[in-house]
N, C-alpha and C positions, 0 to 999 in steps of 0.2 A: 618408553615413558611418554604418555600423552600430555598435551598442553592446550589449555583453552584460555584465551584472553578475551576480556569483555569490559567495555566501559559504559556504564549506565549512570547518569547523574543529572542533576537539575540544570547543569550548564550545557546540556546537549545542543541547545539552539545557538550558543555563542561559539562561532566557528574558531576564533582564536584560542579561547580557553579550552575548547575540545581538542585542538591540535596540541596545545601544551600538555594537557593531561595524557594524551596518547603517546607523545614523545617521552614523557616521564615514565609511563608504564613500560613501554618497550625498551627504553634505555636502561631502566633499573634491572629488568629481567635478562636482557640479552646484550647490554652495552659492553660487557666484558666477557672474555672467553671463560665460560663456566663449565666447559667440557660436556655440554648437553648432547645426549644421543636420543633425540626425540624421534618417535615413530610417526606421530601425528601432531599437527599443529593446526588449531582452529582459532581464528581471530574474529571477533564479532564487535561491531560498533566502534572501532577505533579509526582515527585518521591516519592513513598510511603515507602521508606526504613525508618524504625523507626517511622512511622506516627501513629502507633497503640496507643502509650502512650497518645498523644493529642486527638486522635479521639475516643478512647474507650468510654468516657462518652456519646458521641452522639450515638455511635453504640449500646450502652446498653439501650438507651432510648426506652420506649414502644410507644412513639409518632412516631418514625421513621418507615415508611412503604415502602419506596422506596430508593434503593441504586444503583447508577450508577458509574462505574469506567471505564473511556475511555482513551485509549492511555497513560496509566500511566506506569512508570517504577517501577520495583520491586513489581509487583502485589502480588507475592507469599508471601512476607513479611506480608502484611495486611490480605490476605485471610487465611493464616495459623493461624494467631492470632485469627481471627474470628471463625475459625474451632475449635480451642482449648478452647476458652472462651465460656463456656456454657451459659453465660448471654448476649452474643452479639446478635444483630439482632432478638430480641424476637418476634417482630410483623411485620417484613419485608415480604411483599407479592410480591414486584417487585424487581428483582435482574437483573442487566445488567452489564456485563463485556465485553468490546469491546477493544481488543488490538491485531489486526491482524498482526502487524509487526513481522517479524521473528528474529529481533535483540534479542540477549540473554537477555538484560535488560528488554525487554517488554514481554518475554515469561512467561507462567504461569505453575507451577507444577500442573499437572492434578490430582495428588494424593491429594493435598491440596484442590483443587476444589471439588473433590468427597466427601471428608470429610465434607466440609462446606454444600454442598447440602443435604447430608444425615442427617446432624444435624438440618437443618432448617425445619420448619413446614409450610405447607399450602401456598406455592408459587402459585400465579395466573399468573404472567408474568415472563418469564425467557428468557433472551437474552444472548447468549454466542457466541462471535466471537473472538476466541483466538488462538494463536499459543502455543502449548504445548511443554514442555520439559520433558525429561525422569524423571519419578517420583522417589523420594527417596524410595518408596515402590516398591520392585522388582516385585510384582504381579500385579501392576497397569499398564495396557497398554494404557489406555485412559479414556475417559468419560465412566463411568460405568452405566449399565442399572438401578441399584438400586438407583443411584443418581437422576434419572428421575422418577422412579416409586414411590419414596418417596412422590411425589406431584401429583400422578395420580388422586386423588379425587378432586383436586382444580385447576390444571393447565389449563388455557384457551388460553394462548399465549406462543408459544415456538419458538425461533429462535436459532437453534443449528448449528453453523458453527465451529465445532471442528474437525480438520483433523484426530486426533487420537481418536478412540472410540471403545468400545467393539463390536466385530463382530455381536453379537445377540441383539444389542441395539434396533433394529426395531421390534424384536419379543417380547422381555421381557420388553422393556421400553415403546415405543410409543404406542404399541397396547393396553396397559392398561390405557392410558391417554384418557379416553373416553369423557372427558369434553372439550377437545381442540376445539377451534373455528378457530384459525389461527396457521399454522405450516409452518416453513421454515427449511429445512434440507439440509445439504451438505454431500458430500461423501457417497451418497446412494449406490454407488458401484454396486454390482451385481443385485440390484433391477431394474436397467435400462438396457435394452438390448442394445448391441452395435449398433452404427449407422454406416452405414445404416442398418435399422432393417430387420430382416428376416420375414417370414410369421408368426412367433410365436408372442405371445402377447408382447407388449412393456414393460410390467411390470411383474416381476416374481411373482409367487403365494405368496411368503412371504410378499411382499409389498402390494399385493391386500388384503391379510388377515388383514393387519394393517389398510388400508383405510376403509375396511368394518366395523372394530371395532370402528372407529372414527365417531360416529353417529351425533355429533354436529359440525363436521369440516365444515367451510365455505370457507376458503382460504388455498390453498396449494402452497408453493413457493419452487421449487426445485432449490437449489443454485448451483448444479453441472454445470460445464462449458460445457454444451452440445450445446450451441449456438456459440461456437468458429468456426472460418473459417476452411475450409478443412486443417487439420493439416499435412497430409502426401501428399498433392497434388495428391490425387487419381483421381480427376476429372479435365479434361482439360478445360471443360466448367464450369465456376463459377456459371452461372445461373442454370445449371442443379443441381449442388450441393445445392444451396439455395432452389430449389424446393423440392428436396428429403428431406432436413433437415426440411423444413416447414411441409411436409407431416408426417414425423416421429413424430414431436412434437405435431401435430394435433392428431395423433393416440394415443400418450401417454396421452394427456389430456382427450380424449374421454374415454379411458380405466379407468382413475382415476375417472371421473364423474360417470362411471358405478359402481365403487366400493363404493364410499362414497355417501350416499343418499342425503345429504344436501350440498354437495360441489358445490360452485357457481363460483369460480375463481381458475385457475391454472396459475402460473407464472413459467417460466423456464429461468434460466440465472442468471446474477448478475447485481445489480445496479451499475453504474459507480459513482465514487466519484464526488461530487459537487465541481467543481473548481471555484475559484474566477474569477472575470472579468479580472484581470491582467493575470492569468494563461491561460484563454481562448484566450486572445489576443496574448500571447506569442506562443501558439500552432498554432494559425492562421498564424503568421509570419513564423514559422518554416515550415509549410506546403507550404506556398507560395514560400519560398526560395528553397524548394526541388522539387517543381513541374516541373521545367524546366529539372532537372537532370533525373527525372523519365520518362519524355516524350522522352528522347533521346534513350531509349531502350524499345520499346513497348512490347517486349517479357517478359522482366523483370517486366514491369509494370503489365502484365497479371498474372505473377507468384505470385506477391504480392497483387493482387487485393483482397480486403476484409479482409486483415490481421489485421485491427484495431479491438479492442474489440467490440463485438456486444451487443447492449442493450438487456434486457430481452424481451421475447415474452409472451404475456398474452392471455388467453382463458377464455371465459365464457360459462356456461352451456346453451345448447339449445336443442330443440327437433325437430325431423323430423317425419313426418307422412307418412307411407307407404300406398300403394294403398288399402290394406285390412283394413286400419284404425289403424294398430298397430303403437304405438309411440316408437321411439328409441332415446337414448341420443346421442347428438352430441356436438362438441366443435366449437365455433366461435371465431376467432382471433380478438382481440381488440388492436389497436396500441396506442391509447390515454389512458395513465394511469389515468388521471383525469376523463375521461368519465367512465372508468371501476370502479373507486372508487365511482362515483355517482350512478352507478347501484348496487354496493355492498359496502355499507359503512363500513362493518367489514372487510376491506382489508388493514388496516394500515400497516401490516407487509410488504407490497410491497414497502412502502416508506422508509424503514430503509436502511441507508447507514452507516454501522458501523464505518467507518473511516473518516466520513465527519465532518465538523464543526457544522452541525445541525443534530444530531441524534435524531430522534423522540422518544418521550417517548412511550413505547410499550403499546398499548391498547387504545381502543376508549374512555374510560372514563378518560383518563389522558391527560394533555395538553402537547404540544411540548416544548422542551427545546432548 
């Protein structure tokens, strides 16, 4: 039996009313022992302060295998309780925490997150898109490698969008997760060479060693913002910049395909939030109203050309045959995400928009929410 809780209302900006509404919803549903045998629990937009008392009977159930917390306030309150309670989440294999907002009430203490991940056993799907706050543990700087390696033997799907992480996470953590089939990572830092790239390889040896170790990896999604427009206006000709950027990402993907033997898809960039029709219409009106002002100053228009966020760029594995018959790996760009997913079904990770109203359940064997 699945369960999805969501609180959307006009009082969302009133913290006290929002907390009262959240407590009312959670208390009414789970405040008494209703004999629930939930397999999946997804909570979106609630305030979790004090929610552990009502939710703990569900969280201790051996029937529960999937837990999703999206855009919830006071996440640390519930995560810390789950980390401290040895009987909570005994059979959970899918854990998703998505709260990318930088507002203090939405941030998560990464010390509590590490504790929970290191206590759990056998995660197969892990999605983290969170803003971290300084941990109460002075030694904890961010997501720790041990929190990932704890699940190295079982983890098949990992979406790791945590700005603060241990510097050697990619060496000690991901490299040991040899069962991974879909991986999305952010803040890969020095693993990507600066753009425009030099004649050196676009990926440093550390990242290449990680890719070589991931023998089951099918889809790699680099969440780093390398598709953004020319940030420092180094290029007078925007078309030149786009061409150089496209070539750099092509080389990057080819290098990744060479490292991971079964890698079929590489995505670079970030999915944009899925807006409602009303929001799209409002943006269209705003653009129409500002178009005449932009046209009055063509130089300024060229200066800002392409400054809107760019959609991700996707590549699939291909081969080229040289004159001597030798085959080499190459990357082919695919603009249509649906066509790409038809070619490579195990690319669900490319569909995840962690702050949207429709966050997909991670993994091919699970249904959307």
